[in-house]
N, C-alpha and C positions, 0 to 999 in steps of 0.2 A: 171443528173436529169434535166428534162424539165417540167416547169409548165406553163400552158396557161389558161387565163380567158377570156371569152367572155360574154357580156350581151346583152339582147334585151328585149324590152317591149312587153307584150302580154296582151292587155286590161289593167286591173288594177294590173297585176302581172309582176314580173321580172323573166325572164328566164336567169339563170346563167349557162353557160357551162364551166366546169373546167376539165382540163386534166392534169394528172400527169404521166409522163413516166420516169421510172428509169431502170437501167440495172445493174445487179450484174455481176462482172467481175471474180468471183472466184467460183469454183464448190462447195466449202463448203457453201458459201453464197447462191448459187442457192438452195441447199438443205434446208437451214434455211428459205429462202424465201418461198418455197413451204409449209414448215411445220408451220410457224408462222408469219413471217414478213409481208407477203402480207395481211393477215387478220388484223393485227395491223395497217398497213398503211391505209387500206380501212376505218377502223373505225375512225382513226384520220382525214383522208382526208374528210370524210363525215361531220365531225364537222367543219373543216375549211371552206368547201363550205357553210354550213348552216350559219356560222358566217358572211361570206362575203355577203351572200344573205340578211341577216337581216340588216347589215349595209347599203347596197345599197338601200334597201326599206325604212328604217326608219331614217337613219343618226345617229342612236344610237350607241354609243361606245360599242363594244363587249368585254367582259372580261370572265374570267373562271367562273364567277358566273351568266352570262347571260343565261337565259333559251332559248334554241334553238329548233326549230322544225325539228328534223331529218327526220320526215316523208315527209318533203318537198324535201328531197334529193332523187333523183332517180338514182340508180347506174346502169350504162350501161356498160357492159363488151364487149370488142371487140377487 
């Protein structure tokens, strides 16, 4: 699994680019990935990115109770 974070400022906003690359090494896991794991990882990853973005912009500690703006996360597949 490889995780990469990059930040840049754009006016008063922060652009956070986050990349998660993982590889399933087993055909059973490949099937599970297509059926459910990828969707679950995407939802979790969007929350991680939103939490990092909030912390970078505000310095506020992010916990499971912190309200996050998931609309600020743009998912780009490629």
